[in-house]
C-alpha positions in Angstrom: -23.7 -78.5 37.5 -22.7 -75.7 39.8 -25.5 -73.2 40.7 -24.8 -69.5 40.4 -23.6 -67.9 43.6 -25.1 -64.5 43.2 -28.6 -64.6 44.6 -30.2 -62.6 41.8 -28.5 -64.6 39.0 -29.6 -67.8 40.9 -33.1 -66.5 41.0 -33.2 -66.0 37.3 -31.6 -69.4 36.6 -33.9 -71.3 39.0 -37.1 -69.6 37.7 -36.1 -70.2 34.1 -35.5 -73.9 34.9 -38.8 -74.2 36.8 -40.6 -72.6 33.9 -39.0 -74.6 31.1 -38.0 -77.9 32.5 -39.3 -78.9 36.0 -42.7 -79.3 37.5 -41.6 -78.3 41.0 -38.7 -77.2 43.2 -38.1 -80.7 44.6 -37.8 -82.1 41.1 -35.4 -79.4 40.1 -33.2 -79.9 43.2 -33.1 -83.7 42.7 -32.1 -83.3 39.0 -29.4 -80.7 39.8 -28.3 -82.4 43.0 -29.0 -79.2 44.9 -29.8 -78.7 48.5 -33.3 -77.4 48.6 -33.1 -75.8 52.0 -29.9 -74.0 51.1 -31.5 -72.7 47.9 -34.5 -71.5 49.7 -32.3 -69.7 52.3 -30.2 -68.0 49.7 -33.3 -66.7 47.8 -35.0 -65.8 51.1 -32.0 -63.6 51.9 -33.0 -61.4 49.0 -36.7 -61.6 49.9 -37.9 -64.3 47.5 -40.0 -67.3 48.5 -41.1 -70.3 46.5 -44.7 -70.3 45.4 -45.7 -73.8 44.4 -48.9 -72.7 42.7 -46.9 -70.5 40.3 -43.9 -72.9 40.4 -41.6 -69.9 40.8 -39.8 -67.8 43.4 -41.7 -64.5 43.9 
């Protein structure tokens, strides 16, 4: 599966997956074969950070 390139579409995609299917970011990245550090950097570039307590990027 290819992740969306646009950071805002990626944000929506990832938060939906975290809400509906995965208990945490590491689990999502492992299942989708995604680079967690790259994902965090992309979303940080639009001022979003992962909150493990909420299990979403805020």
